[in-house]
Backbone as CSV, one residue per row, in Angstrom:
resi,resn,N_x,N_y,N_z,CA_x,CA_y,CA_z,C_x,C_y,C_z
1,MET,25.195,11.419,-16.907,25.422,12.448,-15.310,26.739,13.022,-14.942
2,GLN,27.740,12.610,-15.443,28.869,13.821,-15.518,28.648,14.891,-16.041
3,ALA,28.490,14.883,-17.131,28.278,15.968,-17.973,26.897,16.759,-17.676
4,LEU,26.302,16.064,-17.367,25.099,17.195,-16.351,25.653,17.997,-14.879
5,LEU,26.167,17.171,-14.211,26.798,17.736,-13.325,27.965,18.545,-13.182
6,ASP,28.422,18.590,-14.472,29.404,19.460,-14.754,28.764,21.005,-15.296
7,ALA,27.712,20.962,-15.892,27.230,21.728,-16.628,26.001,22.583,-14.953
8,VAL,26.068,21.688,-14.001,25.197,22.509,-13.266,26.203,23.460,-12.559
9,ALA,27.622,22.840,-12.393,28.527,23.792,-11.687,29.298,24.423,-12.556
10,ALA,28.614,24.800,-13.811,29.324,25.684,-14.740,28.562,26.747,-15.148
11,GLY,27.266,26.334,-14.457,25.689,27.903,-14.730,25.088,27.153,-15.688
12,THR,25.933,26.606,-16.455,24.796,26.396,-18.064,23.527,25.933,-17.982
13,VAL,23.343,24.882,-17.086,22.206,24.225,-16.547,21.292,24.572,-15.029
14,SER,20.450,24.975,-15.433,19.606,24.907,-13.068,19.803,24.003,-12.753
15,SER,19.731,24.075,-11.684,19.475,22.770,-10.628,18.505,22.144,-10.847
16,GLY,16.962,22.764,-11.037,16.053,22.356,-11.184,15.845,21.977,-12.447
17,ASP,16.328,22.507,-13.550,16.541,21.614,-14.764,17.144,20.298,-15.034
18,ALA,18.575,20.040,-13.925,18.884,19.004,-13.711,18.009,17.632,-13.087
19,LEU,17.494,18.529,-12.037,16.283,17.422,-10.758,15.292,17.184,-12.175
20,SER,14.945,17.285,-12.920,13.981,17.150,-13.602,14.037,16.305,-15.019
21,ARG,15.823,16.245,-15.657,16.087,15.410,-15.994,16.611,14.137,-15.346
22,LEU,17.022,14.170,-14.406,16.821,12.677,-13.058,15.896,12.272,-13.039
23,ALA,15.186,12.928,-12.934,13.730,12.747,-12.685,13.314,11.262,-13.807
24,VAL,13.719,11.485,-15.177,13.431,10.599,-16.468,14.939,9.640,-16.555
25,ALA,15.261,9.695,-15.527,16.555,9.104,-15.779,16.561,7.729,-15.881
26,PRO,17.500,6.746,-17.223,17.716,5.513,-16.996,17.284,4.354,-15.531
27,TYR,16.788,3.517,-16.204,16.825,2.642,-15.107,17.790,1.880,-14.487
28,GLN,18.140,0.836,-13.747,19.368,0.020,-13.717,18.549,-1.355,-13.887
29,GLN,19.421,-2.438,-14.705,19.199,-3.600,-15.043,19.759,-4.482,-13.988
30,VAL,18.811,-5.296,-13.618,19.653,-6.295,-12.967,19.055,-7.781,-13.238
31,ALA,19.959,-7.890,-13.541,19.560,-9.734,-14.449,18.311,-9.412,-15.653
32,ASP,17.362,-9.813,-15.542,16.508,-9.840,-16.069,15.138,-8.914,-15.943
33,ALA,15.933,-7.892,-14.735,14.935,-7.135,-14.232,15.285,-5.279,-14.731
34,PHE,14.625,-4.539,-14.727,14.390,-3.234,-14.722,14.227,-2.459,-13.556
35,VAL,15.183,-2.130,-13.039,14.638,-1.129,-11.478,14.668,-0.083,-11.480
36,ASP,13.450,0.635,-11.326,13.144,2.391,-11.672,14.095,2.987,-10.371
37,THR,15.174,2.693,-10.407,15.695,4.229,-8.922,15.177,5.450,-9.312
38,HIS,14.671,5.804,-10.539,14.328,7.067,-10.000,12.078,7.792,-9.950
39,ARG,12.322,6.760,-9.588,10.405,6.777,-9.209,10.249,7.319,-7.982
40,GLY,11.089,7.947,-7.107,10.594,8.807,-6.084,10.936,10.132,-6.452
41,LEU,12.102,10.480,-7.654,11.940,11.891,-8.149,10.696,12.050,-8.844
42,ARG,9.655,11.322,-9.505,9.045,11.665,-10.202,7.062,11.249,-9.734
43,THR,7.456,10.648,-8.682,6.547,10.595,-8.227,6.322,10.860,-6.364
44,GLY,6.971,10.674,-6.439,7.403,11.345,-4.274,7.593,10.076,-3.726
45,ASP,7.177,8.907,-4.379,7.081,8.092,-3.863,8.006,6.148,-4.943
46,PRO,9.103,5.668,-4.096,9.513,5.112,-4.728,8.962,3.529,-5.014
47,GLU,9.711,2.744,-6.015,9.305,1.780,-6.747,9.258,0.817,-5.909
48,VAL,7.891,-0.495,-5.926,7.959,-1.191,-4.687,8.001,-2.626,-5.343
49,VAL,9.084,-3.498,-4.766,9.102,-5.060,-5.447,7.170,-6.032,-5.193
50,TYR,7.531,-6.523,-6.185,6.081,-7.655,-5.995,6.655,-8.462,-6.304
51,GLY,6.649,-9.307,-4.951,7.490,-10.937,-5.133,6.850,-12.125,-5.650
52,GLY,5.388,-11.938,-5.863,5.047,-13.308,-7.013,5.305,-13.527,-8.232
53,GLY,6.137,-14.611,-7.948,6.562,-15.384,-9.237,8.027,-15.088,-9.129
54,LYS,8.648,-13.755,-8.635,10.227,-14.031,-8.716,10.727,-15.360,-7.176
55,THR,11.923,-15.249,-7.822,12.716,-16.187,-6.829,13.396,-15.593,-5.798
56,THR,13.650,-16.245,-4.564,14.600,-15.505,-3.721,15.471,-14.517,-4.370
57,ALA,16.630,-14.745,-4.752,17.655,-13.925,-5.116,17.261,-13.059,-6.427
58,GLN,16.196,-13.352,-6.716,15.710,-12.113,-7.631,15.145,-11.106,-6.816
59,VAL,14.356,-11.175,-6.138,14.237,-9.979,-4.839,15.245,-9.712,-4.120
60,LEU,16.258,-10.478,-3.915,17.402,-9.969,-2.704,18.172,-8.676,-4.076
61,ASP,18.153,-9.376,-5.191,18.967,-8.204,-5.954,18.313,-7.325,-6.415
62,VAL,17.087,-7.170,-6.456,16.315,-5.896,-6.754,15.999,-5.022,-5.054
63,VAL,16.107,-5.701,-4.063,15.775,-4.941,-3.025,17.619,-4.190,-2.777
64,ALA,18.597,-4.955,-2.694,19.520,-4.319,-2.787,19.878,-2.471,-3.465
65,ARG,19.217,-2.654,-4.937,19.448,-1.417,-5.536,18.536,-0.894,-5.125
66,LEU,17.438,-0.596,-4.241,16.412,0.116,-4.037,17.038,0.790,-2.789
67,VAL,17.450,-0.045,-1.933,17.584,0.475,-0.575,18.506,1.950,-0.361
68,GLY,17.514,2.857,0.138,18.107,4.159,0.645,17.220,4.948,1.461
69,PRO,16.713,6.017,1.381,16.391,6.469,3.062,15.340,6.366,3.077
70,ARG,14.333,6.026,1.986,12.746,5.534,2.233,13.391,4.112,2.403
71,ALA,12.324,3.544,2.902,11.962,1.888,3.336,11.963,1.379,1.369
72,VAL,12.075,-0.046,1.774,11.355,-0.504,0.384,10.707,-1.734,0.732
73,LEU,9.994,-1.276,0.115,8.519,-2.202,-0.256,8.670,-2.983,-0.860
74,VAL,8.165,-4.860,-0.069,8.043,-6.342,-0.751,6.487,-6.563,-0.298
75,THR,6.031,-6.921,-1.540,4.791,-7.025,-1.216,4.385,-8.917,-1.685
76,ARG,3.576,-9.468,-1.449,3.460,-11.237,-1.631,4.944,-11.752,-1.737
77,THR,5.720,-11.716,-0.666,6.204,-12.213,-0.630,6.907,-13.864,0.013
78,ALA,7.114,-14.262,-0.619,7.143,-16.324,-0.139,8.082,-16.095,1.220
79,PRO,7.659,-17.163,2.045,8.137,-17.308,3.439,9.514,-17.629,3.512
80,GLU,10.147,-18.049,2.568,11.586,-18.598,2.439,11.885,-17.193,2.259
81,THR,11.667,-15.838,0.920,12.702,-14.853,0.332,12.214,-13.949,2.845
82,VAL,10.850,-14.287,2.426,11.201,-13.305,4.000,12.067,-13.369,5.038
83,GLU,12.098,-15.131,5.084,13.270,-15.227,5.896,14.885,-14.823,5.403
84,ALA,14.937,-14.873,4.147,16.039,-14.513,3.288,16.491,-13.093,3.851
85,LEU,15.410,-12.223,3.832,15.499,-10.932,4.069,15.672,-10.201,5.537
86,SER,15.056,-11.130,5.987,15.179,-11.035,7.935,16.633,-11.388,8.229
87,SER,17.424,-12.520,7.403,18.786,-12.336,7.515,19.739,-11.177,7.018
88,ALA,19.707,-10.827,5.951,20.363,-9.828,5.236,20.145,-8.546,5.849
89,TYR,18.897,-7.904,6.161,18.224,-6.682,6.944,18.306,-6.660,8.152
90,ASP,18.987,-5.816,9.180,18.434,-5.443,10.861,17.367,-4.974,10.701
91,ASP,17.088,-3.679,9.888,15.872,-3.080,10.097,14.992,-3.323,9.018
92,ILE,13.902,-4.455,9.967,12.683,-4.774,8.862,11.491,-4.836,9.608
93,THR,10.247,-4.499,8.961,9.307,-4.689,9.415,8.290,-5.864,8.436
94,VAL,7.585,-6.767,9.038,7.037,-7.721,8.532,5.431,-7.643,9.088
95,GLU,4.460,-7.999,7.568,3.144,-7.991,7.696,2.387,-9.307,7.020
96,GLY,2.539,-9.958,7.633,1.887,-11.503,6.819,3.139,-11.655,5.247
97,SER,3.060,-11.614,4.245,3.617,-11.617,3.067,4.057,-10.360,2.631
98,THR,3.989,-9.232,3.381,4.039,-8.037,2.918,5.571,-7.468,4.037
99,VAL,6.722,-6.913,3.506,7.723,-6.570,4.301,8.325,-5.275,3.517
100,ALA,8.631,-4.241,5.168,9.234,-3.246,4.647,10.592,-3.225,5.083
101,ILE,11.901,-2.882,4.186,13.248,-3.125,4.387,13.799,-1.339,4.713
102,GLY,13.765,-1.621,6.128,14.648,0.385,6.392,14.009,0.676,7.098
103,THR,13.864,2.295,7.501,13.197,3.328,8.378,11.954,3.817,7.458
104,LEU,10.976,3.135,8.168,9.394,3.612,7.766,9.442,5.464,7.866
105,PRO,8.729,6.297,6.814,8.697,7.253,6.937,8.088,7.989,8.405
106,GLU,8.412,9.127,8.986,7.202,9.821,9.897,6.016,9.830,9.237
107,PRO,4.977,9.270,10.016,3.488,9.239,10.022,2.978,10.800,9.803
108,ARG,2.152,10.556,8.658,1.372,11.796,8.629,0.089,11.446,8.192
109,GLY,-0.759,12.148,8.699,-1.987,11.482,8.465,-2.815,10.433,9.452
110,CYS,-3.826,10.117,9.343,-4.149,8.643,9.888,-4.932,7.866,8.622
111,VAL,-4.686,6.564,8.700,-5.276,5.993,7.524,-5.998,4.663,8.731
112,ALA,-7.473,5.223,8.593,-8.007,3.406,9.627,-8.356,1.947,8.698
113,VAL,-7.533,1.331,9.155,-7.575,-0.052,8.148,-8.549,-0.835,8.697
114,VAL,-9.899,-1.362,7.886,-11.061,-1.941,8.472,-11.352,-3.359,8.028
115,ALA,-11.259,-4.203,8.765,-11.495,-5.529,8.209,-12.459,-6.232,8.518
116,ALA,-13.235,-6.762,7.528,-14.885,-7.241,7.977,-14.338,-8.753,9.038
117,GLY,-13.600,-9.483,8.885,-13.285,-10.523,9.492,-11.420,-11.051,9.268
118,THR,-12.012,-11.952,10.666,-10.093,-12.784,10.418,-9.289,-13.334,9.312
119,SER,-10.372,-13.355,8.518,-10.310,-14.267,7.188,-9.478,-13.228,6.429
120,ASP,-9.976,-11.591,6.219,-9.638,-10.842,5.491,-8.228,-10.052,6.344
121,GLY,-7.855,-10.917,7.149,-6.360,-9.958,7.635,-5.415,-10.185,6.742
122,PRO,-4.717,-11.050,6.121,-4.373,-11.016,4.982,-3.436,-9.238,4.389
123,VAL,-4.905,-9.632,3.759,-5.461,-8.189,2.569,-5.034,-6.449,2.911
124,ALA,-5.599,-6.802,4.785,-5.624,-5.632,5.541,-4.569,-5.486,6.348
125,ALA,-3.898,-6.653,6.229,-2.111,-6.351,6.682,-1.073,-5.246,5.582
126,GLU,-1.773,-6.107,4.417,-0.958,-5.144,3.067,-0.659,-4.080,3.074
127,ALA,-2.540,-3.744,3.027,-2.948,-2.214,3.421,-2.317,-1.428,4.341
128,ALA,-2.203,-1.973,5.484,-1.747,-1.053,6.425,-0.356,-0.519,6.047
129,LEU,0.747,-2.226,5.843,1.882,-1.717,6.230,2.166,-1.060,4.925
130,THR,1.833,-1.179,3.590,1.623,-0.375,2.391,1.610,1.306,3.066
131,ALA,0.355,1.449,3.105,0.127,3.036,3.876,1.027,3.539,4.948
132,ARG,1.916,2.442,5.955,2.537,3.075,6.536,4.351,3.261,6.072
133,ALA,4.447,2.646,4.951,5.595,2.609,4.643,5.263,3.953,3.306
134,PHE,4.427,4.417,2.691,4.094,5.320,1.985,3.800,6.742,2.818
135,GLY,4.193,6.814,4.027,4.496,7.916,4.431,3.301,8.017,5.481
136,ALA,2.105,7.051,6.175,0.807,7.831,6.401,0.813,6.900,8.148
137,GLY,0.395,7.431,9.115,0.112,6.656,10.577,-1.388,5.993,9.669
138,VAL,-1.556,5.005,10.509,-2.460,3.655,10.724,-3.039,3.523,11.702
139,GLU,-4.430,3.132,11.945,-5.199,2.801,13.145,-5.540,1.447,12.572
140,ARG,-5.346,0.318,12.709,-6.660,-1.300,12.786,-7.782,-0.972,13.675
141,VAL,-8.691,-1.369,12.838,-9.967,-1.970,13.660,-10.278,-3.433,12.427
142,ASP,-10.046,-4.523,13.413,-10.760,-6.005,12.903,-11.716,-6.239,12.734
143,ASP,-12.389,-7.253,12.288,-13.386,-8.337,12.664,-14.593,-7.480,13.178
144,VAL,-14.712,-6.240,12.192,-16.245,-5.446,12.389,-16.775,-5.895,11.423
145,GLY,-17.466,-7.525,11.068,-18.411,-7.292,9.416,-20.173,-7.115,10.005
146,VAL,-20.724,-7.202,9.255,-21.949,-7.002,9.010,-23.189,-7.785,9.974
147,ALA,-21.814,-8.968,10.299,-22.720,-10.331,11.287,-23.105,-9.420,12.459
148,GLY,-22.399,-8.618,12.578,-22.397,-8.324,14.163,-22.418,-6.663,14.188
149,LEU,-23.235,-5.706,13.968,-23.180,-4.555,13.245,-22.803,-3.294,15.096
150,HIS,-23.208,-4.633,16.230,-22.440,-3.668,17.096,-20.974,-3.319,17.593
151,ARG,-20.089,-4.214,16.322,-18.524,-3.844,16.462,-18.076,-2.481,15.777
152,LEU,-19.503,-2.900,14.711,-18.549,-1.643,13.930,-19.148,-0.327,14.554
153,ILE,-20.542,-0.159,15.548,-20.406,1.070,16.175,-19.327,1.263,17.371
154,ALA,-18.666,0.605,18.075,-17.950,0.383,18.885,-16.595,1.269,18.341
155,ALA,-16.102,0.789,16.666,-15.251,1.449,16.463,-15.178,2.629,15.660
156,ARG,-16.551,3.177,15.409,-16.808,4.320,15.157,-15.826,5.787,15.301
157,PRO,-15.090,5.580,16.574,-14.558,6.652,16.919,-13.259,6.958,16.112
158,ALA,-12.671,5.368,15.853,-11.429,5.215,15.109,-11.339,5.678,13.237
159,LEU,-12.955,5.746,13.200,-13.429,6.189,11.862,-13.445,7.774,11.887
160,ASP,-13.554,8.341,12.880,-14.098,9.859,12.343,-12.332,10.535,13.078
161,ARG,-11.694,9.659,13.266,-10.257,10.057,13.780,-9.461,10.020,12.563
162,ALA,-9.963,9.337,12.024,-9.083,9.051,10.694,-9.642,9.781,9.131
163,ASP,-8.224,10.340,8.476,-8.360,10.863,7.348,-8.957,10.376,5.844
164,VAL,-8.852,9.121,6.072,-8.998,8.285,5.372,-9.058,6.529,5.768
165,ALA,-10.494,5.777,5.465,-10.501,4.817,5.448,-10.132,3.605,3.956
166,VAL,-10.045,2.534,4.873,-9.888,1.593,4.102,-10.287,0.279,4.599
167,VAL,-11.432,0.126,3.907,-12.082,-1.011,4.354,-12.425,-2.474,3.322
168,VAL,-11.252,-3.695,3.895,-11.487,-4.806,3.324,-12.267,-5.784,4.028
169,ALA,-13.198,-6.083,3.184,-14.295,-7.438,3.304,-14.725,-8.297,1.954
170,GLY,-15.041,-9.856,2.469,-14.900,-10.721,1.381,-16.403,-11.336,1.571
171,MET,-17.162,-12.249,1.068,-18.054,-12.323,1.106,-18.994,-11.767,0.195
172,GLU,-20.555,-11.100,1.116,-21.199,-10.404,0.419,-20.576,-9.092,-0.191
173,GLY,-19.595,-8.667,1.026,-18.965,-7.347,0.310,-19.903,-6.081,0.971
174,ALA,-20.678,-6.195,2.017,-21.419,-5.150,2.383,-20.882,-3.819,3.364
175,LEU,-19.699,-4.295,3.574,-19.228,-3.460,4.889,-18.870,-2.274,4.371
176,PRO,-18.277,-1.799,3.145,-18.012,-0.276,2.929,-19.413,0.350,2.621
177,SER,-20.599,-0.091,2.463,-21.515,0.424,2.509,-21.894,0.815,3.574
178,VAL,-21.867,0.139,4.637,-22.429,0.447,5.638,-21.356,1.826,6.530
179,VAL,-19.909,1.135,6.230,-19.218,2.384,6.955,-19.636,3.582,6.388
180,GLY,-19.774,3.522,4.785,-19.914,4.848,4.000,-21.561,5.984,4.531
181,GLY,-22.105,4.948,5.303,-23.214,5.896,5.321,-23.233,5.983,7.125
182,LEU,-22.344,5.813,7.789,-21.725,5.895,9.013,-21.385,7.660,9.313
183,VAL,-19.866,6.984,8.058,-19.329,8.389,8.633,-19.115,9.165,7.647
184,GLY,-18.156,10.469,7.230,-18.114,11.049,6.125,-16.689,10.905,5.588
185,THR,-16.240,10.297,6.270,-14.707,9.926,5.597,-14.536,9.144,4.423
186,PRO,-13.183,9.818,3.627,-13.220,9.279,2.300,-12.758,7.586,2.503
187,LEU,-13.135,7.213,1.230,-13.202,5.235,1.690,-12.872,5.082,0.360
188,VAL,-11.843,4.085,0.371,-11.271,3.205,-0.721,-11.999,1.584,-0.302
189,ALA,-12.343,0.918,-0.714,-13.062,-0.491,-0.150,-12.443,-1.654,-0.948
190,VAL,-11.856,-2.722,-0.364,-11.169,-3.525,-0.624,-11.935,-4.832,-0.947
191,PRO,-12.336,-5.830,-2.162,-12.970,-7.038,-2.215,-11.738,-7.791,-1.816
192,THR,-12.349,-9.011,-0.992,-11.600,-9.734,-0.880,-12.169,-11.261,-1.417
193,SER,-11.072,-12.135,-1.974,-11.122,-13.835,-2.552,-11.897,-14.529,-1.420
194,VAL,-12.134,-14.204,-0.484,-12.775,-15.048,0.964,-14.387,-15.276,0.741
195,GLY,-14.743,-16.061,0.809,-16.236,-16.489,0.689,-16.052,-17.832,-0.139
196,TYR,-17.637,-18.487,-0.173,-17.970,-19.848,-0.611,-18.019,-19.602,-2.089
197,GLY,-18.571,-20.319,-2.468,-18.719,-20.959,-4.051,-19.041,-19.701,-4.709
198,ALA,-20.695,-19.248,-4.395,-20.888,-18.410,-5.361,-20.815,-16.979,-4.668
199,SER,-19.331,-16.484,-4.170,-18.991,-15.514,-3.897,-17.675,-14.907,-5.270
200,PHE,-17.772,-16.208,-6.157,-16.726,-16.290,-7.261,-15.725,-15.817,-6.959
201,GLY,-14.921,-15.931,-6.348,-13.342,-15.974,-5.951,-13.136,-14.256,-5.310
202,GLY,-14.538,-13.394,-5.184,-14.457,-11.991,-4.904,-14.983,-11.036,-5.999
203,VAL,-15.396,-11.896,-6.696,-16.662,-11.009,-7.848,-17.918,-10.407,-7.134
204,ALA,-18.312,-11.360,-6.612,-19.515,-10.471,-5.876,-19.545,-9.533,-4.552
205,ALA,-18.307,-9.539,-3.761,-17.736,-8.393,-3.379,-17.462,-7.304,-4.143
206,LEU,-16.762,-7.533,-5.283,-16.174,-6.390,-6.356,-17.302,-5.868,-6.957
207,LEU,-18.990,-6.482,-7.302,-19.383,-6.202,-7.880,-20.526,-5.403,-6.824
208,ALA,-20.819,-6.090,-5.146,-21.207,-5.153,-4.547,-20.519,-3.843,-4.069
209,MET,-19.529,-4.021,-4.018,-18.690,-2.145,-3.777,-19.221,-1.571,-4.567
210,LEU,-18.923,-2.234,-6.284,-18.881,-0.870,-7.133,-20.848,-0.227,-7.299
211,ASN,-21.359,-1.581,-6.995,-22.973,-0.881,-6.688,-23.309,-0.438,-5.660
212,ALA,-22.481,0.475,-4.396,-22.697,0.653,-3.394,-23.632,1.861,-3.508
213,CYS,-24.752,2.123,-2.255,-25.757,3.106,-2.345,-24.616,4.419,-1.387
214,ALA,-23.568,3.852,-0.817,-23.342,5.106,0.288,-22.532,5.748,-0.793
215,PRO,-22.616,7.028,-0.917,-21.842,7.956,-1.830,-20.213,8.121,-0.974
216,GLY,-19.349,8.296,-1.600,-17.945,8.292,-1.474,-17.103,7.821,-1.199
217,ILE,-17.267,6.182,-2.195,-16.525,5.900,-2.002,-15.515,4.893,-2.913
218,THR,-14.682,4.671,-2.774,-13.787,4.131,-4.443,-13.684,3.031,-3.950
219,VAL,-13.506,1.713,-5.422,-12.976,0.607,-4.906,-11.492,0.121,-6.100
220,VAL,-10.851,-0.593,-5.281,-9.624,-1.063,-6.027,-10.122,-2.506,-6.319
221,ASN,-9.299,-3.195,-6.968,-9.304,-4.791,-7.124,-9.235,-5.851,-6.447
222,ILE,-9.823,-7.093,-6.058,-10.017,-8.141,-5.638,-8.007,-8.711,-5.235
223,ASP,-8.453,-8.186,-3.793,-7.028,-8.958,-3.129,-6.297,-7.640,-2.896
224,ASN,-6.390,-6.641,-3.592,-5.348,-5.083,-3.543,-5.378,-4.277,-2.665
225,GLY,-5.113,-5.134,-1.344,-4.588,-4.164,-0.325,-3.562,-3.423,-0.656
226,PHE,-2.543,-3.234,-1.503,-1.317,-2.685,-1.996,-2.012,-1.320,-2.499
227,GLY,-2.324,-1.557,-3.687,-3.196,-0.376,-4.282,-4.000,0.214,-3.153
228,ALA,-4.980,-0.092,-2.332,-5.335,0.395,-1.320,-4.546,1.368,-0.368
229,GLY,-3.914,0.665,0.121,-3.083,1.359,0.584,-1.697,2.611,0.105
230,VAL,-1.514,2.362,-0.868,-0.918,3.619,-1.996,-1.904,4.717,-1.517
231,PHE,-3.562,4.353,-2.555,-4.187,5.390,-2.294,-4.440,6.183,-1.179
232,ALA,-4.959,5.536,-0.192,-5.137,5.829,1.110,-3.956,6.617,2.016
233,ALA,-2.409,6.534,1.358,-1.701,7.371,1.931,-1.359,8.897,1.523
234,ARG,-1.731,8.366,0.189,-1.635,10.025,-0.607,-2.539,10.655,-0.385
235,VAL,-4.082,10.241,0.249,-4.946,10.830,0.019,-4.892,11.919,1.691
236,ALA,-3.962,10.854,2.917,-3.985,11.114,4.457,-2.600,12.117,4.606
237,ARG,-1.686,11.746,3.617,-0.693,12.880,3.582,-1.116,14.296,2.805
238,GLY,-1.892,14.155,2.083,-2.492,15.469,1.323,-2.948,16.278,2.525
239,ARG,-4.457,15.385,2.976,-4.744,16.297,4.371,-4.320,16.401,5.088
240,ALA,-2.749,15.691,5.403,-2.001,16.482,6.441,-1.287,17.249,6.678
């Protein structure tokens, strides 16, 4: 790092070349984890901490290395870890098991996060806070499943305002097809593991969404609100 800075100061390396080298710079090691502190330079978005399977101490150590000008996102966070993060940091946003530490960026564009039912709420919350942490504005539309289509019709203005929609549904996973037939908004569908035995832990919803007859729908993995939120935020930012 010192040699690179000296070369820039001497004029033998341009600032652009130096930035390119920094973008592929090594990671920082924290115990048994390797923290990618330069992902924001490479992709425009910083590394996210997956909290599942990590101890509270491990999460706190990794977050401490990532804290900076952009909020640090922690997903699938255990309740005791949420409590520890809330004690350690003043500027914190919590949506279910998803936590953002630091100031959320100024929103660009709008993501509509649509949940079929209250039981799909945790996945929708993960998608919503992820989209906010990745720089998009978010509008929530909850409990508008196909069992009561009148509720979805009433929510159409929010869908029309959005640059992109995240549609979260379990059971038979029909909601994305219905939304895709109502509006021309780019849509990412999220199947959830909500449902009875024959839903096979979300596989039924996943297959239904993959086979949707409405065009313009892309699908992420079961319960993957994080992946949908990242995708939607990048679309919204680009359109804005």
